[in-house]
C-alpha positions as CSV (number, residue, x, y, z in Angstrom):
1,M,35.2,48.8,82.4
2,K,34.7,52.6,82.6
3,K,32.8,52.6,79.3
4,K,30.4,50.0,80.6
5,I,29.8,52.0,83.8
6,I,29.2,55.2,81.8
7,L,26.7,53.3,79.6
8,F,24.9,51.9,82.6
9,L,24.6,55.3,84.3
10,T,23.3,56.8,81.0
11,V,20.5,54.2,81.0
12,L,19.7,55.2,84.6
13,F,19.6,58.8,83.5
14,L,17.0,58.0,80.9
15,F,14.7,57.1,83.7
16,S,15.0,60.4,85.5
17,P,11.5,61.6,84.4
18,V,10.2,58.7,86.4
19,A,12.0,59.9,89.5
20,S,10.6,63.4,88.8
21,R,7.1,62.1,88.8
22,A,7.7,60.2,92.0
23,A,9.0,63.4,93.6
24,T,5.9,65.2,92.4
25,N,3.6,62.6,93.9
26,Q,5.5,62.9,97.2
27,Q,5.2,66.6,97.2
28,A,1.4,66.2,96.7
29,L,1.3,63.9,99.8
30,D,3.4,66.3,101.8
31,Q,0.9,69.1,101.0
32,Q,-1.9,67.0,102.5
33,D,-0.1,66.0,105.7
34,A,2.6,68.2,107.3
35,F,5.2,66.7,109.6
36,F,8.0,68.2,111.5
37,R,10.4,67.4,114.3
38,A,10.0,69.1,117.6
39,E,11.5,69.1,121.1
40,V,9.5,68.5,124.3
41,V,9.7,71.7,126.3
42,E,7.4,70.9,129.2
43,V,5.0,68.2,130.4
44,L,1.9,70.3,131.1
45,E,-0.3,67.5,132.5
46,E,-0.1,63.8,132.9
47,R,-2.6,61.2,134.0
48,E,-3.0,57.4,134.1
49,A,-5.9,55.8,132.1
50,E,-7.1,52.3,132.6
51,L,-7.7,50.1,129.5
52,P,-10.5,47.5,129.4
53,S,-7.9,44.8,129.8
54,G,-7.0,46.3,133.2
55,R,-3.6,47.6,132.1
56,T,-2.9,51.3,132.7
57,T,-1.5,53.7,130.2
58,A,-0.2,57.2,130.5
59,Q,-1.6,60.3,128.7
60,Q,0.2,63.6,128.5
61,N,-0.4,67.2,127.4
62,L,2.9,68.5,126.1
63,K,4.4,71.9,125.1
64,L,6.6,71.5,122.0
65,R,9.1,73.6,120.2
66,G,9.5,73.1,116.5
67,L,12.9,72.2,115.2
68,E,12.5,72.6,111.4
69,G,10.4,74.1,108.6
70,E,7.8,76.8,109.1
71,Y,7.4,75.6,112.7
72,Q,11.1,76.1,113.7
73,G,11.3,78.0,117.0
74,K,7.5,78.1,117.4
75,E,5.9,76.6,120.5
76,V,2.8,74.5,120.1
77,V,0.7,72.3,122.4
78,F,-0.1,68.6,122.0
79,K,-3.3,67.6,123.9
80,G,-2.8,63.9,124.5
81,I,-5.2,63.6,127.4
82,R,-8.6,62.7,125.8
83,E,-11.8,60.9,126.5
84,F,-10.9,57.8,124.6
85,E,-8.1,55.4,125.7
86,V,-5.0,54.9,123.6
87,V,-3.7,51.3,123.6
88,A,-0.2,52.1,122.3
89,S,1.1,55.2,124.2
90,Q,4.5,56.5,125.1
91,T,5.5,59.1,127.7
92,Y,8.0,61.8,127.1
93,A,10.2,64.1,129.2
94,P,11.6,67.6,128.5
95,G,14.4,67.4,125.9
96,D,13.0,64.4,124.0
97,K,12.8,64.8,120.2
98,V,9.4,63.8,118.7
99,L,7.8,63.7,115.3
100,V,4.7,65.9,115.1
101,A,1.8,65.7,112.6
102,V,-0.3,68.8,111.7
103,S,-3.9,68.7,110.5
104,Q,-6.5,71.4,110.0
105,D,-10.2,71.2,110.7
106,S,-12.9,72.7,108.6
107,G,-12.4,76.1,110.2
108,G,-8.7,76.2,109.4
109,E,-7.6,75.7,113.0
110,E,-4.4,73.6,113.3
111,H,-4.2,70.5,115.5
112,F,-0.9,68.9,116.5
113,Y,-0.4,65.2,117.2
114,V,2.8,63.5,118.4
115,V,3.3,60.5,116.1
116,G,6.2,59.1,118.0
117,P,9.9,59.6,118.9
118,A,12.1,61.2,116.2
119,R,14.3,58.3,115.3
120,T,16.2,59.8,112.4
121,S,19.3,60.7,114.4
122,S,19.8,57.1,115.7
123,L,19.1,55.7,112.3
124,W,21.7,57.9,110.6
125,L,24.1,56.9,113.3
126,L,23.5,53.2,112.5
127,V,23.9,53.9,108.8
128,G,27.2,55.6,109.4
129,L,28.4,52.7,111.6
130,F,27.4,50.3,108.9
131,I,29.4,52.2,106.2
132,L,32.5,52.5,108.5
133,I,32.5,48.8,109.3
134,I,32.0,47.6,105.7
135,L,34.8,49.9,104.5
136,A,37.1,48.8,107.3
137,A,36.4,45.1,106.6
138,V,36.6,44.9,102.8
139,R,37.8,48.4,101.8
140,W,37.6,49.0,98.1
141,K,35.3,46.1,97.4
142,G,33.1,47.4,100.3
143,L,33.0,50.8,98.6
144,R,31.9,49.2,95.4
145,S,29.2,47.3,97.2
146,L,27.9,50.5,98.7
147,I,27.8,52.1,95.3
148,S,25.8,49.2,93.8
149,L,23.5,49.3,96.9
150,G,22.8,52.9,96.2
151,I,22.1,52.4,92.5
152,T,19.8,49.4,93.3
153,L,17.8,51.6,95.7
154,V,17.4,54.3,93.1
155,I,16.2,51.7,90.6
156,I,13.6,50.4,93.0
157,V,12.4,53.8,94.2
158,A,12.6,55.8,91.0
159,Y,11.7,53.1,88.4
160,I,10.0,49.9,89.6
161,I,7.6,51.4,92.2
162,P,6.5,54.5,90.2
163,R,5.9,52.5,87.1
164,I,3.8,49.8,88.9
165,V,1.9,52.5,90.8
166,A,1.2,54.2,87.4
167,G,-0.4,51.0,86.1
168,S,2.3,49.6,83.9
169,N,2.6,45.9,83.4
170,P,4.2,44.6,86.7
171,V,5.8,41.6,85.1
172,V,7.7,43.6,82.5
173,I,8.6,46.4,84.8
174,T,9.8,44.1,87.6
175,L,11.9,42.1,85.1
176,I,13.5,45.2,83.6
177,G,14.1,46.8,87.0
178,S,15.6,43.6,88.4
179,F,17.9,43.2,85.5
180,L,19.2,46.8,85.9
181,A,19.7,46.1,89.6
182,L,21.5,42.9,88.7
183,L,23.9,44.7,86.4
184,A,24.7,47.2,89.2
185,I,25.2,44.5,91.8
186,I,27.4,42.2,89.7
187,Y,29.5,44.4,87.6
188,I,30.2,47.1,90.1
189,T,31.0,44.7,92.9
190,E,32.7,41.9,91.0
191,G,34.1,43.8,88.0
192,W,34.0,43.0,84.2
193,K,35.2,39.4,84.0
194,P,33.9,36.0,82.8
195,K,32.6,35.1,86.2
196,S,30.5,38.2,86.3
197,H,29.0,37.4,82.8
198,L,28.1,33.9,83.9
199,A,26.5,35.2,87.1
200,V,24.4,37.8,85.2
201,G,23.1,35.1,82.8
202,S,22.4,32.6,85.6
203,I,20.7,35.0,87.9
204,F,18.6,36.6,85.1
205,L,17.3,33.2,84.0
206,S,16.5,32.3,87.6
207,L,14.8,35.6,88.2
208,L,12.7,35.1,85.0
209,F,11.6,31.7,86.2
210,T,10.9,33.0,89.8
211,L,8.9,36.0,88.3
212,L,6.7,33.8,86.1
213,L,6.2,31.2,88.9
214,S,5.3,33.9,91.4
215,W,2.9,35.7,89.0
216,G,1.2,32.4,88.2
217,F,0.6,31.5,91.8
218,I,-0.4,35.0,92.7
219,E,-3.2,34.6,90.1
220,L,-3.9,31.0,91.0
221,A,-4.2,31.8,94.7
222,Q,-6.1,35.0,93.9
223,L,-3.9,37.1,96.1
224,T,-4.7,40.8,96.0
225,G,-1.5,42.1,97.6
226,I,-3.7,44.2,100.0
227,T,-2.5,43.0,103.4
228,G,-1.2,44.8,106.5
229,E,-1.3,48.4,107.7
230,E,1.0,49.7,105.0
231,T,-1.4,48.9,102.1
232,G,-4.3,50.4,104.1
233,L,-2.3,53.7,104.3
234,L,-1.6,53.5,100.6
235,L,-5.3,53.1,99.8
236,G,-6.2,56.1,102.0
237,S,-3.4,58.4,100.8
238,M,-3.1,57.9,97.0
239,Q,-5.7,58.8,94.5
240,A,-4.5,56.8,91.5
241,G,-5.3,53.0,91.4
242,I,-2.3,51.0,92.6
243,N,-1.5,47.5,91.3
244,F,-1.0,45.8,94.6
245,Q,-0.5,42.5,92.9
246,G,2.4,44.1,91.0
247,L,3.9,45.4,94.2
248,L,3.7,42.0,95.7
249,L,5.3,40.4,92.7
250,A,8.1,43.0,92.8
251,G,8.7,42.3,96.4
252,I,9.1,38.6,95.8
253,V,11.5,39.0,92.9
254,I,13.6,41.7,94.6
255,G,13.8,39.7,97.8
256,S,15.0,36.7,95.8
257,L,17.6,38.7,93.9
258,G,19.6,39.4,97.0
259,V,19.9,35.7,97.9
260,L,20.5,34.6,94.3
261,D,23.4,37.0,94.0
262,D,25.4,35.4,96.8
263,M,24.5,31.8,95.8
264,V,25.3,32.0,92.1
265,I,28.6,33.9,92.4
266,S,29.7,31.4,95.1
267,Q,28.7,28.4,92.9
268,I,30.5,29.8,89.8
269,A,33.6,30.5,91.9
270,A,33.5,26.9,93.3
271,T,33.2,25.5,89.7
272,E,36.1,27.6,88.6
273,E,38.4,26.5,91.4
274,I,37.5,22.8,90.9
275,Y,38.3,23.2,87.2
276,K,41.7,24.8,87.9
277,A,42.6,22.1,90.4
278,N,42.0,19.4,87.7
279,N,41.3,20.7,84.2
280,Y,41.2,17.1,82.9
281,L,37.9,16.4,84.4
282,T,35.1,15.7,81.9
283,R,32.0,17.9,81.8
284,P,29.8,15.4,83.7
285,K,32.4,14.8,86.4
286,L,33.1,18.6,86.8
287,F,29.4,19.2,87.0
288,K,28.9,16.5,89.6
289,K,31.7,17.7,91.8
290,A,30.6,21.4,91.6
291,Y,27.0,20.5,92.1
292,R,27.9,18.6,95.2
293,V,29.3,21.8,96.7
294,G,26.2,23.8,95.6
295,S,23.8,21.3,97.0
296,S,25.2,21.8,100.5
297,H,24.5,25.5,100.2
298,I,20.9,25.0,99.0
299,S,19.4,23.9,102.3
300,S,21.1,26.6,104.3
301,M,20.2,29.4,101.8
302,V,16.6,28.2,101.6
303,N,16.5,28.4,105.4
304,T,18.0,31.8,105.2
305,L,15.3,33.0,102.8
306,F,12.5,31.4,104.9
307,L,13.8,32.9,108.2
308,A,14.1,36.4,106.5
309,Y,10.4,36.3,105.5
310,A,9.4,34.7,108.8
311,G,11.2,37.3,110.8
312,A,9.4,40.1,108.9
313,S,6.0,38.5,109.5
314,L,6.5,37.0,112.9
315,P,3.1,38.2,114.3
316,L,1.3,36.4,111.5
317,L,3.1,33.1,112.4
318,I,1.7,33.4,116.0
319,L,-1.7,32.6,114.5
320,F,-0.4,29.1,113.7
321,T,-0.1,28.3,117.4
322,S,-2.8,30.6,118.8
323,D,-6.2,29.2,119.7
324,Q,-7.6,32.6,120.3
325,G,-9.1,35.2,118.0
326,P,-11.4,34.7,114.9
327,F,-9.4,31.8,113.5
328,S,-11.1,28.5,114.3
329,S,-8.7,26.1,112.7
330,W,-5.3,25.7,111.1
331,L,-7.0,25.5,107.7
332,H,-8.7,28.8,108.4
333,V,-5.3,30.4,109.3
334,V,-3.6,29.2,106.2
335,N,-6.5,30.4,104.0
336,T,-6.1,34.0,105.2
337,E,-4.5,36.2,102.6
338,A,-1.7,37.4,104.8
339,I,-0.5,33.9,105.6
340,A,-1.1,32.7,102.0
341,T,1.0,35.6,100.7
342,E,3.9,34.7,102.9
343,I,3.7,31.0,101.8
344,V,3.7,32.0,98.1
345,R,6.5,34.5,98.7
346,T,8.7,32.0,100.6
347,L,8.2,28.9,98.4
348,C,8.4,30.7,95.0
349,G,11.7,32.4,96.1
350,S,13.0,29.1,97.4
351,I,12.2,27.3,94.2
352,G,14.0,29.9,92.1
353,L,17.0,29.6,94.5
354,I,17.1,25.9,94.2
355,L,17.0,25.9,90.4
356,A,19.7,28.6,90.2
357,V,22.4,26.2,91.5
358,P,22.2,23.6,88.7
359,L,21.7,26.4,86.1
360,A,24.8,28.3,87.3
361,T,26.8,25.1,87.5
362,F,25.8,24.1,84.0
363,L,26.8,27.5,82.5
364,A,30.1,27.5,84.4
365,V,31.0,24.0,83.3
366,W,30.1,24.8,79.7
367,Y,32.3,28.0,79.8
368,Y,35.4,26.5,81.5
369,K,35.3,23.3,79.4
370,R,34.4,24.8,76.1
């Protein structure tokens, strides 16, 4: 087991130049836009502005004190009272922590803008609470799951995304990255055992099918992957051409991986328990009984996958029931790329999930009855 883990970590180490390039790109972005956390010292002025809708919003001029970097201890002024009206605004009080952006005009003069509240402290608190609860609930296995989670995050951030951004083949890169993440998830969490080997084989084949299916329908539906505010920010902040279709494909496959992991391992474990209860069952009967268990999971897991995507794109779903805006019909709404992307994402992931059950059942039956 230790040799396998060492080998796996060695493979990850080989990809460290990719991480270095990603860090270099991030440094380049940081040089363009400077951000720092600050504390509100004083509200210099505040006024109410009325929006065209009739709703009122508050605008403030604030005195801020930097809390980090070159601005630590320095006092700066944010001029939030302007001629134009800001739709999304938030008021602050002395002592509040905010995130501040710094920009320079052509004359070299610095201007400061409050981006929003500094949320890092609350987020770190939530992360700490999550770690404590998972360790208290499942102890050693929880620790192993956290380790696999960290490795998976490194694979996504340091390998998959930089390679796709650099213009590499998104199908190959996503497949390799997903397989590395799969090894981390299965073998670190479940250990080196036959059930883990069967799970790796089943999930990999399911992911391969999901990847090819998703890539085919991304091309067939002519999806560009350029939807939402995030892609707009990428287009404006990065000089190199980004393969947004590849990023979309990677998102579909990685999202499916998390659901497939739970489904396949549960199905293999169910097959094993049925076999141990009656090892005289023939292959067809063992497959039938195990598949009956798996079929009851399929509908619930498909709903889980759909609700996960629906929750992430809830504003888009409002368009289905809204009679306002530029969308004149249901057909028009479905034809928009944002909605079409979510449909392809949900259905391709669900198809891969459905096919994973009979595949995992077949491999498990073959192994235990060989």
